[in-house]
PASEBA-1860 file (N, C-alpha, C; in nm, 3 decimals):
! residues 224
1> XXXXXXXX> 10.751/-3.693/-2.827/10.657/-3.582/-2.807/10.727/-3.479/-2.719 ~ 10.693/-3.356/-2.753/10.764/-3.252/-2.683/10.708/-3.239/-2.541 ~ 10.798/-3.204/-2.449/10.757/-3.205/-2.309/10.645/-3.107/-2.278 ~ 10.638/-2.994/-2.344/10.532/-2.897/-2.308/10.396/-2.944/-2.353 ~ 10.388/-3.027/-2.462/10.259/-3.081/-2.506/10.207/-3.182/-2.406 ~ 10.302/-3.262/-2.352/10.260/-3.364/-2.256/10.200/-3.300/-2.132 ~ 10.254/-3.188/-2.094/10.204/-3.120/-1.973/10.059/-3.072/-1.991 ~ 10.015/-3.032/-2.107/9.879/-2.981/-2.132/9.783/-3.090/-2.178
9> XXXXXXXX> 9.838/-3.196/-2.238/9.749/-3.298/-2.294/9.682/-3.379/-2.184 ~ 9.754/-3.408/-2.078/9.698/-3.491/-1.972/9.573/-3.429/-1.907 ~ 9.578/-3.302/-1.869/9.455/-3.244/-1.812/9.340/-3.241/-1.909 ~ 9.367/-3.222/-2.039/9.260/-3.215/-2.137/9.189/-3.348/-2.149 ~ 9.267/-3.457/-2.150/9.205/-3.589/-2.160/9.118/-3.617/-2.037 ~ 9.166/-3.572/-1.923/9.087/-3.594/-1.801/8.952/-3.524/-1.809 ~ 8.947/-3.402/-1.860/8.821/-3.328/-1.875/8.728/-3.395/-1.972 ~ 8.786/-3.451/-2.085/8.702/-3.518/-2.184/8.638/-3.643/-2.126
17> XXXXXXXX> 8.713/-3.718/-2.046/8.657/-3.838/-1.984/8.543/-3.804/-1.887 ~ 8.558/-3.697/-1.807/8.452/-3.655/-1.713/8.326/-3.611/-1.786 ~ 8.345/-3.544/-1.896/8.231/-3.496/-1.974/8.153/-3.613/-2.032 ~ 8.224/-3.715/-2.082/8.159/-3.831/-2.139/8.081/-3.907/-2.033 ~ 8.136/-3.916/-1.913/8.068/-3.989/-1.805/7.937/-3.918/-1.763 ~ 7.941/-3.788/-1.762/7.819/-3.715/-1.722/7.710/-3.727/-1.825 ~ 7.743/-3.730/-1.954/7.640/-3.735/-2.060/7.575/-3.869/-2.070 ~ 7.637/-3.979/-2.030/7.581/-4.113/-2.044/7.512/-4.162/-1.919
25> XXXXXXXX> 7.522/-4.100/-1.797/7.455/-4.149/-1.673/7.311/-4.102/-1.667 ~ 7.211/-4.190/-1.627/7.066/-4.151/-1.621/7.040/-4.046/-1.514 ~ 6.940/-3.961/-1.543/6.903/-3.853/-1.447/6.832/-3.911/-1.328 ~ 6.873/-3.872/-1.211/6.812/-3.920/-1.088/6.689/-3.836/-1.053 ~ 6.580/-3.905/-1.020/6.458/-3.827/-0.982/6.479/-3.748/-0.856 ~ 6.402/-3.637/-0.849/6.408/-3.550/-0.730/6.331/-3.617/-0.618 ~ 6.406/-3.656/-0.513/6.345/-3.728/-0.403/6.257/-3.638/-0.316 ~ 6.275/-3.507/-0.328/6.195/-3.416/-0.242/6.055/-3.396/-0.294
33> XXXXXXXX> 6.032/-3.420/-0.428/5.898/-3.400/-0.486/5.816/-3.524/-0.468 ~ 5.688/-3.516/-0.440/5.603/-3.635/-0.425/5.582/-3.704/-0.557 ~ 5.571/-3.838/-0.550/5.550/-3.917/-0.671/5.404/-3.915/-0.712 ~ 5.381/-3.928/-0.842/5.246/-3.929/-0.897/5.218/-4.064/-0.955 ~ 5.103/-4.121/-0.913/5.066/-4.251/-0.966/5.004/-4.235/-1.102 ~ 4.999/-4.345/-1.177/4.943/-4.342/-1.312/4.797/-4.304/-1.309 ~ 4.758/-4.214/-1.398/4.618/-4.174/-1.410/4.575/-4.070/-1.311 ~ 4.661/-4.024/-1.219/4.623/-3.928/-1.117/4.654/-3.788/-1.168
41> XXXXXXXX> 4.552/-3.704/-1.160/4.574/-3.567/-1.204/4.618/-3.484/-1.087 ~ 4.701/-3.391/-1.116/4.754/-3.305/-1.012/4.705/-3.164/-1.037 ~ 4.648/-3.107/-0.935/4.601/-2.969/-0.948/4.669/-2.887/-0.842 ~ 4.714/-2.773/-0.881/4.779/-2.685/-0.786/4.676/-2.592/-0.726 ~ 4.683/-2.567/-0.597/4.584/-2.476/-0.537/4.596/-2.337/-0.593 ~ 4.475/-2.278/-0.617/4.472/-2.142/-0.671/4.461/-2.045/-0.557 ~ 4.527/-1.934/-0.571/4.514/-1.832/-0.465/4.373/-1.777/-0.462 ~ 4.324/-1.752/-0.342/4.190/-1.692/-0.328/4.195/-1.547/-0.369
49> XXXXXXXX> 4.090/-1.510/-0.445/4.081/-1.371/-0.492/3.964/-1.306/-0.421 ~ 3.986/-1.197/-0.354/3.872/-1.131/-0.286/3.763/-1.098/-0.385 ~ 3.637/-1.126/-0.345/3.524/-1.100/-0.432/3.494/-0.952/-0.443 ~ 3.422/-0.918/-0.547/3.375/-0.781/-0.567/3.225/-0.783/-0.581 ~ 3.163/-0.670/-0.597/3.018/-0.663/-0.611/2.972/-0.737/-0.735 ~ 3.056/-0.737/-0.841/3.017/-0.805/-0.964/3.028/-0.956/-0.952 ~ 3.108/-1.005/-0.853/3.129/-1.149/-0.840/3.009/-1.220/-0.782 ~ 2.908/-1.147/-0.727/2.795/-1.212/-0.665/2.820/-1.236/-0.518
57> XXXXXXXX> 2.729/-1.307/-0.452/2.741/-1.330/-0.308/2.857/-1.420/-0.273 ~ 2.906/-1.405/-0.153/3.014/-1.488/-0.103/2.967/-1.632/-0.089 ~ 3.035/-1.724/-0.158/2.995/-1.865/-0.157/3.083/-1.948/-0.065 ~ 3.158/-1.883/0.023/3.246/-1.959/0.111/3.169/-2.036/0.216 ~ 3.043/-1.995/0.246/2.962/-2.064/0.346/2.848/-2.137/0.277 ~ 2.823/-2.259/0.314/2.717/-2.338/0.251/2.580/-2.304/0.306 ~ 2.571/-2.239/0.423/2.444/-2.204/0.485/2.412/-2.058/0.460 ~ 2.304/-2.027/0.384/2.271/-1.886/0.356/2.227/-1.817/0.484
65> XXXXXXXX> 2.254/-1.689/0.493/2.211/-1.614/0.613/2.060/-1.609/0.623 ~ 2.009/-1.617/0.742/1.863/-1.615/0.763/1.808/-1.477/0.731 ~ 1.695/-1.478/0.660/1.632/-1.351/0.625/1.560/-1.293/0.745 ~ 1.578/-1.166/0.764/1.510/-1.098/0.874/1.368/-1.061/0.832 ~ 1.273/-1.103/0.909/1.133/-1.071/0.880/1.086/-0.961/0.974 ~ 1.022/-0.860/0.921/0.975/-0.751/1.008/0.870/-0.801/1.106 ~ 0.879/-0.755/1.227/0.781/-0.794/1.328/0.645/-0.736/1.293 ~ 0.543/-0.822/1.296/0.408/-0.776/1.265/0.353/-0.695/1.382
73> XXXXXXXX> 0.282/-0.589/1.345/0.224/-0.502/1.448/0.114/-0.577/1.522 ~ 0.104/-0.562/1.652/-0.003/-0.631/1.726/-0.141/-0.587/1.680 ~ -0.233/-0.683/1.674/-0.369/-0.652/1.630/-0.435/-0.556/1.729 ~ -0.498/-0.454/1.672/-0.563/-0.355/1.756/-0.705/-0.400/1.789 ~ -0.735/-0.398/1.916/-0.868/-0.435/1.958/-0.966/-0.321/1.933 ~ -1.089/-0.355/1.895/-1.187/-0.247/1.873/-1.211/-0.168/2.000 ~ -1.232/-0.040/1.985/-1.254/0.041/2.106/-1.378/-0.004/2.181 ~ -1.367/-0.003/2.311/-1.479/-0.044/2.393/-1.587/0.065/2.395
81> XXXXXXXX> -1.711/0.019/2.387/-1.821/0.114/2.393/-1.835/0.167/2.535 ~ -1.860/0.296/2.545/-1.874/0.352/2.680/-1.991/0.288/2.754 ~ -1.971/0.264/2.882/-2.076/0.203/2.961/-2.192/0.299/2.980 ~ -2.314/0.244/2.972/-2.434/0.326/2.989/-2.452/0.352/3.138 ~ -2.460/0.480/3.175/-2.477/0.516/3.316/-2.605/0.595/3.340 ~ -2.698/0.588/3.244/-2.825/0.659/3.258/-2.928/0.575/3.330 ~ -3.052/0.625/3.337/-3.160/0.552/3.404/-3.194/0.423/3.331 ~ -3.243/0.326/3.407/-3.280/0.197/3.351/-3.431/0.180/3.353
89> XXXXXXXX> -3.479/0.095/3.265/-3.620/0.062/3.261/-3.648/-0.053/3.357 ~ -3.773/-0.085/3.384/-3.804/-0.195/3.477/-3.743/-0.329/3.437 ~ -3.719/-0.352/3.307/-3.659/-0.478/3.264/-3.507/-0.474/3.264 ~ -3.450/-0.363/3.315/-3.305/-0.353/3.323/-3.237/-0.298/3.200 ~ -3.315/-0.267/3.095/-3.257/-0.213/2.973/-3.238/-0.062/2.985 ~ -3.145/-0.005/2.908/-3.127/0.140/2.910/-3.255/0.211/2.866 ~ -3.279/0.327/2.924/-3.398/0.405/2.891/-3.378/0.477/2.759 ~ -3.422/0.412/2.651/-3.416/0.470/2.518/-3.555/0.462/2.455
97> XXXXXXXX> -3.579/0.546/2.357/-3.710/0.545/2.291/-3.736/0.412/2.222 ~ -3.632/0.352/2.170/-3.648/0.221/2.105/-3.694/0.116/2.205 ~ -3.629/0.114/2.322/-3.667/0.016/2.424/-3.805/0.044/2.482 ~ -3.838/0.173/2.497/-3.971/0.209/2.547/-4.078/0.161/2.449 ~ -4.055/0.184/2.321/-4.152/0.138/2.220/-4.169/-0.013/2.226 ~ -4.059/-0.086/2.243/-4.067/-0.232/2.245/-4.152/-0.282/2.361 ~ -4.137/-0.221/2.479/-4.215/-0.265/2.595/-4.364/-0.234/2.578 ~ -4.393/-0.112/2.534/-4.536/-0.076/2.520/-4.600/-0.153/2.407
105> XXXXXXXX> -4.529/-0.169/2.298/-4.585/-0.242/2.184/-4.608/-0.388/2.219 ~ -4.530/-0.439/2.316/-4.550/-0.577/2.359/-4.681/-0.601/2.432 ~ -4.751/-0.492/2.470/-4.880/-0.507/2.538/-4.994/-0.539/2.442 ~ -4.966/-0.539/2.313/-5.072/-0.567/2.214/-5.134/-0.706/2.237 ~ -5.054/-0.800/2.283/-5.106/-0.936/2.303/-5.204/-0.940/2.420 ~ -5.166/-0.873/2.529/-5.252/-0.874/2.647/-5.370/-0.778/2.635 ~ -5.347/-0.671/2.560/-5.454/-0.571/2.540/-5.471/-0.550/2.389 ~ -5.537/-0.645/2.323/-5.546/-0.640/2.176/-5.641/-0.532/2.127
113> XXXXXXXX> -5.631/-0.505/1.998/-5.719/-0.409/1.932/-5.866/-0.451/1.951 ~ -5.948/-0.354/1.995/-6.091/-0.379/2.010/-6.131/-0.436/2.145 ~ -6.035/-0.461/2.234/-6.069/-0.514/2.366/-6.157/-0.411/2.440 ~ -6.259/-0.459/2.504/-6.353/-0.370/2.575/-6.280/-0.298/2.689 ~ -6.295/-0.163/2.689/-6.228/-0.081/2.791/-6.307/0.049/2.807 ~ -6.362/0.068/2.926/-6.443/0.188/2.950/-6.397/0.255/3.079 ~ -6.473/0.356/3.123/-6.438/0.425/3.248/-6.451/0.335/3.371 ~ -6.508/0.217/3.353/-6.516/0.122/3.463/-6.382/0.055/3.489
121> XXXXXXXX> -6.292/0.064/3.390/-6.158/0.008/3.407/-6.069/0.110/3.478 ~ -6.007/0.067/3.590/-5.925/0.159/3.670/-5.783/0.105/3.685 ~ -5.691/0.198/3.711/-5.551/0.161/3.734/-5.488/0.267/3.824 ~ -5.408/0.222/3.921/-5.340/0.314/4.011/-5.190/0.310/3.986 ~ -5.132/0.425/3.959/-4.987/0.436/3.944/-4.929/0.478/4.079 ~ -4.864/0.385/4.145/-4.805/0.417/4.275/-4.685/0.510/4.260 ~ -4.614/0.499/4.148/-4.498/0.585/4.126/-4.541/0.732/4.114 ~ -4.655/0.754/4.047/-4.703/0.891/4.029/-4.812/0.930/4.128
129> XXXXXXXX> -4.856/0.831/4.207/-4.962/0.855/4.306/-5.089/0.910/4.240 ~ -5.131/0.839/4.130/-5.250/0.882/4.056/-5.341/0.762/4.035 ~ -5.472/0.781/4.058/-5.574/0.683/4.022/-5.633/0.723/3.888 ~ -5.630/0.632/3.792/-5.684/0.662/3.660/-5.800/0.574/3.626 ~ -5.889/0.629/3.543/-6.007/0.552/3.498/-6.017/0.567/3.346 ~ -6.067/0.461/3.282/-6.088/0.466/3.139/-5.958/0.491/3.062 ~ -5.956/0.600/2.981/-5.839/0.632/2.899/-5.716/0.660/2.985 ~ -5.733/0.729/3.097/-5.621/0.761/3.186/-5.565/0.634/3.249
137> XXXXXXXX> -5.652/0.537/3.280/-5.606/0.412/3.339/-5.514/0.338/3.242 ~ -5.554/0.329/3.115/-5.470/0.258/3.017/-5.340/0.334/2.990 ~ -5.346/0.467/2.985/-5.225/0.547/2.964/-5.125/0.527/3.078 ~ -5.174/0.529/3.201/-5.086/0.509/3.316/-5.028/0.368/3.318 ~ -5.110/0.270/3.280/-5.064/0.131/3.275/-4.947/0.118/3.177 ~ -4.962/0.174/3.059/-4.854/0.168/2.958/-4.730/0.243/3.007 ~ -4.751/0.359/3.068/-4.639/0.442/3.114/-4.558/0.370/3.223 ~ -4.627/0.311/3.319/-4.556/0.239/3.426/-4.481/0.118/3.372
145> XXXXXXXX> -4.538/0.055/3.271/-4.472/-0.061/3.211/-4.333/-0.025/3.158 ~ -4.322/0.095/3.100/-4.196/0.136/3.039/-4.104/0.212/3.135 ~ -4.161/0.293/3.223/-4.078/0.383/3.304/-4.067/0.345/3.452 ~ -4.142/0.245/3.494/-4.129/0.199/3.632/-4.164/0.307/3.733 ~ -4.068/0.341/3.820/-4.096/0.438/3.926/-4.039/0.577/3.896 ~ -4.007/0.605/3.771/-3.955/0.738/3.737/-4.067/0.841/3.752 ~ -4.035/0.961/3.800/-4.136/1.067/3.813/-4.171/1.126/3.677 ~ -4.271/1.213/3.677/-4.314/1.277/3.552/-4.299/1.429/3.562
153> XXXXXXXX> -4.299/1.493/3.446/-4.298/1.639/3.437/-4.379/1.677/3.314 ~ -4.424/1.801/3.309/-4.515/1.843/3.202/-4.452/1.952/3.115 ~ -4.494/1.952/2.988/-4.462/2.061/2.894/-4.567/2.058/2.785 ~ -4.564/2.154/2.694/-4.664/2.160/2.586/-4.599/2.186/2.450 ~ -4.476/2.137/2.431/-4.403/2.158/2.305/-4.409/2.031/2.219 ~ -4.462/2.046/2.099/-4.471/1.930/2.010/-4.333/1.875/1.977 ~ -4.236/1.963/1.952/-4.102/1.918/1.913/-4.034/1.836/2.021 ~ -4.076/1.849/2.145/-4.013/1.776/2.256/-4.084/1.645/2.289
161> XXXXXXXX> -4.188/1.611/2.215/-4.260/1.485/2.240/-4.169/1.367/2.208 ~ -4.175/1.264/2.292/-4.096/1.143/2.272/-4.183/1.019/2.288 ~ -4.133/0.907/2.236/-4.206/0.780/2.246/-4.229/0.746/2.393 ~ -4.355/0.709/2.426/-4.391/0.674/2.562/-4.455/0.789/2.640 ~ -4.448/0.911/2.587/-4.510/1.024/2.655/-4.663/1.009/2.656 ~ -4.724/1.057/2.763/-4.871/1.063/2.771/-4.916/1.202/2.728 ~ -5.012/1.207/2.636/-5.065/1.334/2.588/-5.207/1.351/2.639 ~ -5.236/1.470/2.684/-5.374/1.503/2.726/-5.435/1.589/2.617
169> XXXXXXXX> -5.541/1.535/2.552/-5.598/1.599/2.434/-5.750/1.621/2.453 ~ -5.813/1.673/2.346/-5.957/1.699/2.345/-5.997/1.788/2.462 ~ -5.929/1.898/2.473/-5.960/1.994/2.579/-5.951/1.930/2.717 ~ -5.844/1.852/2.733/-5.813/1.788/2.862/-5.919/1.687/2.907 ~ -5.971/1.610/2.806/-6.072/1.509/2.840/-6.030/1.366/2.800 ~ -5.916/1.353/2.733/-5.877/1.220/2.683/-5.724/1.207/2.690 ~ -5.679/1.084/2.725/-5.536/1.055/2.736/-5.494/0.950/2.633 ~ -5.380/0.972/2.572/-5.322/0.878/2.476/-5.173/0.862/2.508
177> XXXXXXXX> -5.113/0.755/2.453/-4.970/0.729/2.473/-4.903/0.723/2.336 ~ -4.788/0.791/2.322/-4.719/0.800/2.194/-4.642/0.672/2.165 ~ -4.668/0.613/2.048/-4.594/0.497/2.000/-4.483/0.537/1.903 ~ -4.509/0.646/1.827/-4.413/0.690/1.727/-4.427/0.840/1.707 ~ -4.313/0.907/1.692/-4.312/1.051/1.669/-4.268/1.076/1.524 ~ -4.350/1.151/1.449/-4.317/1.189/1.312/-4.294/1.340/1.308 ~ -4.260/1.389/1.188/-4.231/1.532/1.175/-4.353/1.616/1.208 ~ -4.472/1.576/1.162/-4.592/1.658/1.181/-4.708/1.579/1.238
185> XXXXXXXX> -4.680/1.470/1.306/-4.788/1.391/1.366/-4.730/1.292/1.466 ~ -4.819/1.227/1.538/-4.781/1.120/1.630/-4.873/1.002/1.609 ~ -4.821/0.880/1.634/-4.900/0.758/1.632/-4.920/0.716/1.777 ~ -5.046/0.686/1.815/-5.075/0.664/1.957/-5.152/0.534/1.980 ~ -5.151/0.493/2.106/-5.242/0.388/2.154/-5.326/0.449/2.266 ~ -5.446/0.395/2.286/-5.538/0.459/2.381/-5.644/0.360/2.428 ~ -5.698/0.386/2.545/-5.810/0.309/2.599/-5.936/0.394/2.601 ~ -6.049/0.325/2.610/-6.180/0.394/2.612/-6.201/0.479/2.487
193> XXXXXXXX> -6.144/0.431/2.374/-6.172/0.494/2.245/-6.286/0.414/2.183 ~ -6.407/0.473/2.184/-6.527/0.400/2.145/-6.544/0.276/2.231 ~ -6.518/0.296/2.363/-6.534/0.189/2.463/-6.440/0.070/2.438 ~ -6.323/0.094/2.385/-6.232/-0.019/2.357/-6.085/0.028/2.353 ~ -5.997/-0.070/2.347/-5.855/-0.043/2.327/-5.830/-0.020/2.178 ~ -5.751/0.084/2.147/-5.724/0.113/2.007/-5.574/0.139/1.990 ~ -5.519/0.085/1.880/-5.377/0.101/1.849/-5.358/0.173/1.715 ~ -5.251/0.255/1.709/-5.198/0.311/1.584/-5.283/0.422/1.522
201> XXXXXXXX> -5.355/0.496/1.603/-5.424/0.612/1.548/-5.324/0.727/1.533 ~ -5.340/0.803/1.426/-5.250/0.915/1.399/-5.319/1.047/1.433 ~ -5.247/1.132/1.506/-5.297/1.265/1.542/-5.199/1.368/1.488 ~ -5.249/1.465/1.415/-5.160/1.562/1.351/-5.108/1.666/1.450 ~ -5.002/1.727/1.412/-4.944/1.835/1.492/-5.040/1.953/1.500 ~ -5.103/1.981/1.390/-5.199/2.093/1.388/-5.313/2.069/1.486 ~ -5.361/1.945/1.490/-5.469/1.913/1.582/-5.427/1.933/1.727 ~ -5.305/1.893/1.758/-5.257/1.907/1.896/-5.234/2.054/1.933
209> XXXXXXXX> -5.168/2.127/1.846/-5.132/2.265/1.879/-5.251/2.360/1.876 ~ -5.358/2.318/1.809/-5.479/2.401/1.810/-5.562/2.382/1.937 ~ -5.527/2.279/2.013/-5.596/2.250/2.139/-5.528/2.332/2.250 ~ -5.598/2.429/2.302/-5.538/2.520/2.400/-5.508/2.452/2.533 ~ -5.572/2.339/2.561/-5.546/2.268/2.686/-5.457/2.144/2.668 ~ -5.400/2.131/2.549/-5.310/2.018/2.523/-5.182/2.030/2.606 ~ -5.139/1.919/2.664/-5.008/1.917/2.731/-4.951/1.775/2.727 ~ -4.822/1.769/2.754/-4.747/1.643/2.751/-4.702/1.610/2.892
217> XXXXXXXX> -4.719/1.483/2.930/-4.664/1.437/3.058/-4.557/1.333/3.023 ~ -4.432/1.371/3.045/-4.320/1.281/3.009/-4.249/1.235/3.135 ~ -4.187/1.118/3.124/-4.113/1.062/3.239/-3.966/1.044/3.206 ~ -3.924/1.103/3.095/-3.780/1.104/3.064/-3.714/1.212/3.150 ~ -3.605/1.181/3.217/-3.531/1.285/3.286/-3.482/1.391/3.186 ~ -3.459/1.512/3.232/-3.421/1.621/3.142/-3.290/1.592/3.070 ~ -3.199/1.521/3.133/-3.069/1.494/3.071/-3.064/1.359/3.003 ~ -3.178/1.291/2.990/-3.178/1.159/2.927/-3.212/1.169/2.777
END
């Protein structure tokens, strides 16, 4: 064999032997990677993607945020009624026509319809310093029951008549007490009417105003 062939043949054979050795040796596992047991699935972590409005609420927290409830407005208390500072009746009630009517009307039991009552029956009103007989006695009795020690004043206006007022009628010869005031009449109670107590007689406005000596004695204060 020629010398120059021998010089090139030796390195070539060496390369062929190295190549054959590499192709027949088993591949060695990568020791840096973790081993996987049979039947175990491997999942790679996914990168988190920031949510958007279309993605819905953030589900990273298992506890939902507490809902804010609007504070309820405090309950308003009803306005207090103004205290009554006017005159009082003998029973401590405010001086109103309703209360006056209730007190006088309550005398029906003690002084019933038809009870004998004449000029022999007398009554003294210490508040007014008046002695009354017959019809005047019963009128003063009813008036004191409702008005106590309040003073009296006089007028002759039908429109100003109020429940409990004493009216002097029949040319200043008879006294009655008003139980109810109507547009054109009054309902009264009276003593010595046919020698007896009488309730609920009606006297018209025309009858009163045609009496030239008619007048009203009231015990309501001017500002009451």
